[in-house]
N, CA, C and O atoms as a Tinker XYZ file with bonds, in Angstrom:
   252  protein
     1  N    116.040000   91.489000  113.777000    73     2
     2  CA   116.522000   91.822000  112.592000    64     1     3
     3  C    117.359000   90.382000  112.020000    63     2     4     5
     4  O    118.129000   89.964000  112.885000    81     3
     5  N    117.358000   89.725000  111.009000    73     3     6
     6  CA   118.208000   88.971000  110.637000    64     5     7
     7  C    118.369000   89.169000  109.112000    63     6     8     9
     8  O    117.408000   89.526000  108.430000    81     7
     9  N    119.495000   88.955000  108.622000    73     7    10
    10  CA   120.167000   89.071000  107.207000    64     9    11
    11  C    120.693000   87.305000  106.638000    63    10    12    13
    12  O    121.455000   86.583000  107.280000    81    11
    13  N    119.931000   86.887000  105.086000    73    11    14
    14  CA   120.022000   86.099000  104.763000    64    13    15
    15  C    121.324000   86.165000  103.971000    63    14    16    17
    16  O    121.202000   87.229000  103.365000    81    15
    17  N    122.411000   85.679000  103.653000    73    15    18
    18  CA   123.422000   85.678000  102.706000    64    17    19
    19  C    123.789000   84.472000  102.246000    63    18    20    21
    20  O    124.311000   83.649000  102.998000    81    19
    21  N    123.526000   84.197000  100.781000    73    19    22
    22  CA   123.773000   83.003000   99.935000    64    21    23
    23  C    124.618000   83.505000   98.801000    63    22    24    25
    24  O    124.949000   84.668000   98.566000    81    23
    25  N    124.905000   82.406000   98.143000    73    23    26
    26  CA   125.851000   82.694000   97.028000    64    25    27
    27  C    125.357000   81.911000   95.634000    63    26    28    29
    28  O    126.097000   81.520000   94.732000    81    27
    29  N    123.866000   81.787000   95.711000    73    27    30
    30  CA   123.319000   80.976000   94.554000    64    29    31
    31  C    123.008000   82.128000   93.174000    63    30    32    33
    32  O    123.619000   83.196000   93.134000    81    31
    33  N    122.177000   81.812000   92.292000    73    31    34
    34  CA   121.925000   82.245000   91.265000    64    33    35
    35  C    121.004000   83.662000   91.956000    63    34    36    37
    36  O    120.254000   83.613000   92.931000    81    35
    37  N    121.393000   85.084000   90.972000    73    35    38
    38  CA   120.880000   86.185000   91.765000    64    37    39
    39  C    119.442000   86.366000   91.427000    63    38    40    41
    40  O    118.917000   86.025000   90.366000    81    39
    41  N    118.918000   86.881000   92.340000    73    39    42
    42  CA   117.014000   86.512000   92.774000    64    41    43
    43  C    116.433000   87.715000   93.692000    63    42    44    45
    44  O    116.715000   87.803000   94.887000    81    43
    45  N    115.667000   88.555000   93.071000    73    43    46
    46  CA   115.519000   89.850000   93.791000    64    45    47
    47  C    114.068000   89.692000   94.281000    63    46    48    49
    48  O    113.201000   90.311000   93.665000    81    47
    49  N    113.736000   88.961000   95.278000    73    47    50
    50  CA   112.157000   89.051000   95.921000    64    49    51
    51  C    111.340000   90.091000   95.927000    63    50    52    53
    52  O    110.134000   90.087000   95.680000    81    51
    53  N    112.123000   91.121000   96.257000    73    51    54
    54  CA   110.943000   92.582000   96.322000    64    53    55
    55  C    110.546000   93.204000   94.954000    63    54    56    57
    56  O    109.883000   94.234000   94.835000    81    55
    57  N    111.172000   92.239000   93.655000    73    55    58
    58  CA   110.469000   92.440000   92.550000    64    57    59
    59  C    109.858000   91.783000   92.026000    63    58    60    61
    60  O    109.494000   91.871000   90.854000    81    59
    61  N    109.512000   90.625000   93.143000    73    59    62
    62  CA   108.813000   89.539000   92.070000    64    61    63
    63  C    107.116000   89.811000   93.100000    63    62    64    65
    64  O    106.980000   89.864000   94.322000    81    63
    65  N    106.132000   89.923000   92.078000    73    63    66
    66  CA   105.235000   89.788000   92.480000    64    65    67
    67  C    104.468000   88.435000   92.985000    63    66    68    69
    68  O    104.639000   87.401000   92.338000    81    67
    69  N    103.438000   88.439000   94.393000    73    67    70
    70  CA   103.413000   87.372000   94.888000    64    69    71
    71  C    102.202000   86.678000   93.861000    63    70    72    73
    72  O    101.641000   87.358000   93.001000    81    71
    73  N    101.917000   85.339000   94.070000    73    71    74
    74  CA   100.542000   85.178000   93.185000    64    73    75
    75  C     99.524000   85.362000   93.714000    63    74    76    77
    76  O     99.323000   85.201000   94.918000    81    75
    77  N     98.487000   85.836000   92.657000    73    75    78
    78  CA    97.019000   85.835000   92.999000    64    77    79
    79  C     96.524000   85.448000   93.954000    63    78    80    81
    80  O     97.050000   84.335000   93.948000    81    79
    81  N     95.608000   85.445000   95.247000    73    79    82
    82  CA    95.096000   84.874000   96.060000    64    81    83
    83  C     93.901000   84.401000   95.335000    63    82    84    85
    84  O     93.159000   84.973000   94.537000    81    83
    85  N     93.909000   82.993000   95.909000    73    83    86
    86  CA    92.742000   82.074000   95.475000    64    85    87
    87  C     91.727000   81.859000   96.374000    63    86    88    89
    88  O     91.899000   81.797000   97.592000    81    87
    89  N     90.522000   81.728000   95.727000    73    87    90
    90  CA    89.406000   81.895000   96.757000    64    89    91
    91  C     89.093000   80.781000   97.243000    63    90    92    93
    92  O     87.972000   80.817000   97.749000    81    91
    93  N     89.880000   79.251000   97.350000    73    91    94
    94  CA    90.123000   78.662000   98.239000    64    93    95
    95  C     91.297000   78.045000   98.579000    63    94    96    97
    96  O     92.124000   78.079000   97.668000    81    95
    97  N     91.668000   77.467000   99.624000    73    95    98
    98  CA    92.980000   76.676000   99.945000    64    97    99
    99  C     93.305000   75.358000   98.648000    63    98   100   101
   100  O     94.408000   75.115000   98.159000    81    99
   101  N     92.240000   74.793000   98.382000    73    99   102
   102  CA    92.240000   73.701000   97.175000    64   101   103
   103  C     92.997000   74.492000   95.876000    63   102   104   105
   104  O     93.836000   73.863000   95.232000    81   103
   105  N     92.698000   75.770000   95.547000    73   103   106
   106  CA    92.780000   76.359000   94.395000    64   105   107
   107  C     94.065000   76.945000   94.381000    63   106   108   109
   108  O     94.492000   77.246000   93.267000    81   107
   109  N     94.819000   77.191000   95.415000    73   107   110
   110  CA    95.934000   77.898000   95.697000    64   109   111
   111  C     97.230000   77.568000   95.154000    63   110   112   113
   112  O     97.811000   76.626000   95.692000    81   111
   113  N     97.794000   78.152000   94.202000    73   111   114
   114  CA    99.211000   78.210000   93.707000    64   113   115
   115  C    100.237000   77.380000   94.628000    63   114   116   117
   116  O    100.234000   77.746000   95.803000    81   115
   117  N    101.052000   76.402000   94.330000    73   115   118
   118  CA   101.975000   76.175000   95.086000    64   117   119
   119  C    103.094000   76.861000   94.846000    63   118   120   121
   120  O    103.529000   76.512000   93.749000    81   119
   121  N    103.911000   77.844000   95.454000    73   119   122
   122  CA   104.875000   78.282000   95.275000    64   121   123
   123  C    104.572000   79.757000   95.614000    63   122   124   125
   124  O    103.406000   80.028000   95.900000    81   123
   125  N    105.426000   80.663000   95.611000    73   123   126
   126  CA   105.358000   82.095000   95.691000    64   125   127
   127  C    104.618000   83.047000   96.858000    63   126   128   129
   128  O    104.438000   84.264000   96.884000    81   127
   129  N    104.243000   81.937000   97.864000    73   127   130
   130  CA   103.560000   82.682000   99.105000    64   129   131
   131  C    104.726000   83.549000   99.843000    63   130   132   133
   132  O    104.803000   84.777000   99.797000    81   131
   133  N    105.415000   82.879000  100.374000    73   131   134
   134  CA   106.833000   83.485000  101.025000    64   133   135
   135  C    107.047000   84.713000  100.987000    63   134   136   137
   136  O    107.152000   85.529000  101.903000    81   135
   137  N    107.143000   84.887000   99.283000    73   135   138
   138  CA   107.170000   86.557000   99.188000    64   137   139
   139  C    106.073000   87.509000   99.671000    63   138   140   141
   140  O    106.394000   88.642000  100.030000    81   139
   141  N    104.771000   87.104000   99.699000    73   139   142
   142  CA   103.524000   87.391000  100.216000    64   141   143
   143  C    103.716000   87.630000  101.966000    63   142   144   145
   144  O    103.015000   88.436000  102.577000    81   143
   145  N    104.278000   87.184000  102.315000    73   143   146
   146  CA   104.333000   86.894000  104.034000    64   145   147
   147  C    105.574000   88.350000  104.252000    63   146   148   149
   148  O    105.441000   89.401000  104.880000    81   147
   149  N    106.530000   87.912000  103.577000    73   147   150
   150  CA   107.848000   88.553000  103.972000    64   149   151
   151  C    107.221000   89.845000  103.392000    63   150   152   153
   152  O    107.454000   90.559000  104.367000    81   151
   153  N    106.497000   90.798000  102.379000    73   151   154
   154  CA   105.954000   92.164000  101.813000    64   153   155
   155  C    105.004000   92.377000  103.160000    63   154   156   157
   156  O    104.995000   93.498000  103.670000    81   155
   157  N    104.395000   91.566000  103.602000    73   155   158
   158  CA   103.136000   91.813000  104.718000    64   157   159
   159  C    103.635000   92.082000  105.810000    63   158   160   161
   160  O    103.265000   93.100000  106.394000    81   159
   161  N    104.583000   91.256000  106.355000    73   159   162
   162  CA   104.917000   90.853000  107.902000    64   161   163
   163  C    106.159000   91.819000  107.969000    63   162   164   165
   164  O    106.319000   92.435000  109.022000    81   163
   165  N    107.146000   92.027000  106.830000    73   163   166
   166  CA   108.035000   92.821000  107.322000    64   165   167
   167  C    108.438000   94.370000  107.273000    63   166   168   169
   168  O    108.380000   95.102000  106.284000    81   167
   169  N    108.774000   94.636000  108.304000    73   167   170
   170  CA   109.498000   96.389000  107.932000    64   169   171
   171  C    110.181000   96.980000  106.942000    63   170   172   173
   172  O    110.160000   98.072000  106.374000    81   171
   173  N    110.792000   95.982000  106.878000    73   171   174
   174  CA   112.055000   96.406000  105.838000    64   173   175
   175  C    112.650000   95.428000  104.718000    63   174   176   177
   176  O    113.363000   94.503000  105.107000    81   175
   177  N    112.479000   95.530000  103.784000    73   175   178
   178  CA   112.622000   94.040000  103.153000    64   177   179
   179  C    113.864000   94.938000  101.888000    63   178   180   181
   180  O    113.524000   95.926000  101.238000    81   179
   181  N    115.004000   94.408000  101.821000    73   179   182
   182  CA   115.971000   94.769000  100.793000    64   181   183
   183  C    116.929000   93.840000   99.781000    63   182   184   185
   184  O    117.736000   93.039000  100.254000    81   183
   185  N    116.825000   93.956000   98.901000    73   183   186
   186  CA   117.715000   92.714000   98.361000    64   185   187
   187  C    119.100000   93.818000   97.605000    63   186   188   189
   188  O    118.858000   94.807000   96.914000    81   187
   189  N    120.294000   93.398000   97.907000    73   187   190
   190  CA   121.360000   93.815000   97.416000    64   189   191
   191  C    122.550000   92.262000   96.734000    63   190   192   193
   192  O    122.700000   91.198000   97.336000    81   191
   193  N    123.132000   92.600000   95.533000    73   191   194
   194  CA   123.877000   91.132000   95.234000    64   193   195
   195  C    124.965000   92.407000   95.317000    63   194   196   197
   196  O    124.897000   93.540000   94.841000    81   195
   197  N    126.171000   91.631000   96.258000    73   195   198
   198  CA   127.522000   91.897000   96.249000    64   197   199
   199  C    128.387000   90.535000   95.491000    63   198   200   201
   200  O    128.245000   89.328000   95.689000    81   199
   201  N    129.118000   91.112000   94.760000    73   199   202
   202  CA   130.008000   90.207000   94.106000    64   201   203
   203  C    129.084000   88.703000   93.489000    63   202   204   205
   204  O    128.225000   88.656000   92.609000    81   203
   205  N    129.599000   87.699000   94.252000    73   203   206
   206  CA   128.659000   86.523000   94.131000    64   205   207
   207  C    127.880000   86.044000   95.276000    63   206   208   209
   208  O    127.538000   84.870000   95.419000    81   207
   209  N    127.589000   87.087000   96.161000    73   207   210
   210  CA   126.521000   87.193000   97.035000    64   209   211
   211  C    124.844000   88.213000   96.966000    63   210   212   213
   212  O    124.610000   89.380000   96.652000    81   211
   213  N    123.920000   87.004000   97.454000    73   211   214
   214  CA   122.665000   87.469000   97.442000    64   213   215
   215  C    122.714000   88.172000   99.085000    63   214   216   217
   216  O    123.230000   87.738000  100.115000    81   215
   217  N    122.223000   88.973000   98.910000    73   215   218
   218  CA   121.910000   89.544000  100.804000    64   217   219
   219  C    120.528000   90.176000  100.678000    63   218   220   221
   220  O    119.989000   91.010000   99.950000    81   219
   221  N    120.206000   89.432000  101.679000    73   219   222
   222  CA   118.632000   89.848000  101.995000    64   221   223
   223  C    118.651000   90.374000  103.342000    63   222   224   225
   224  O    118.824000   89.474000  104.164000    81   223
   225  N    118.518000   91.656000  103.900000    73   223   226
   226  CA   118.260000   91.986000  105.277000    64   225   227
   227  C    116.826000   91.618000  105.414000    63   226   228   229
   228  O    116.056000   91.613000  104.453000    81   227
   229  N    116.390000   91.228000  106.962000    73   227   230
   230  CA   114.752000   91.075000  106.799000    64   229   231
   231  C    114.753000   91.793000  108.234000    63   230   232   233
   232  O    115.471000   91.189000  109.032000    81   231
   233  N    114.265000   92.680000  108.643000    73   231   234
   234  CA   113.525000   93.777000  109.373000    64   233   235
   235  C    112.141000   93.571000  109.675000    63   234   236   237
   236  O    111.208000   93.800000  108.905000    81   235
   237  N    112.023000   92.886000  111.465000    73   235   238
   238  CA   110.610000   93.236000  111.882000    64   237   239
   239  C    110.374000   93.967000  113.005000    63   238   240   241
   240  O    111.000000   93.926000  114.064000    81   239
   241  N    109.139000   94.849000  112.624000    73   239   242
   242  CA   108.747000   95.795000  113.888000    64   241   243
   243  C    108.810000   95.055000  114.963000    63   242   244   245
   244  O    108.513000   93.860000  114.985000    81   243
   245  N    109.279000   95.850000  116.120000    73   243   246
   246  CA   109.014000   94.947000  117.509000    64   245   247
   247  C    107.414000   95.506000  117.838000    63   246   248   249
   248  O    106.950000   96.607000  117.543000    81   247
   249  N    106.874000   94.598000  118.404000    73   247   250
   250  CA   105.306000   94.717000  118.889000    64   249   251
   251  C    105.490000   95.486000  120.473000    63   250   252
   252  O    104.498000   95.740000  121.155000    81   251
């Protein structure tokens, strides 16, 4: 597991829908695909805001 902590503006990636999949790579939108990858590959993805900190623990199941 890995926990990302920053003091940027609040942003909850667990509430952000990824952009629609494009038919081809040339038609794909730029941005937002990291959310799709996290939702697909991570076992547990939770966001919390603690004071001025964003906390995002990333838990991946062992193969």
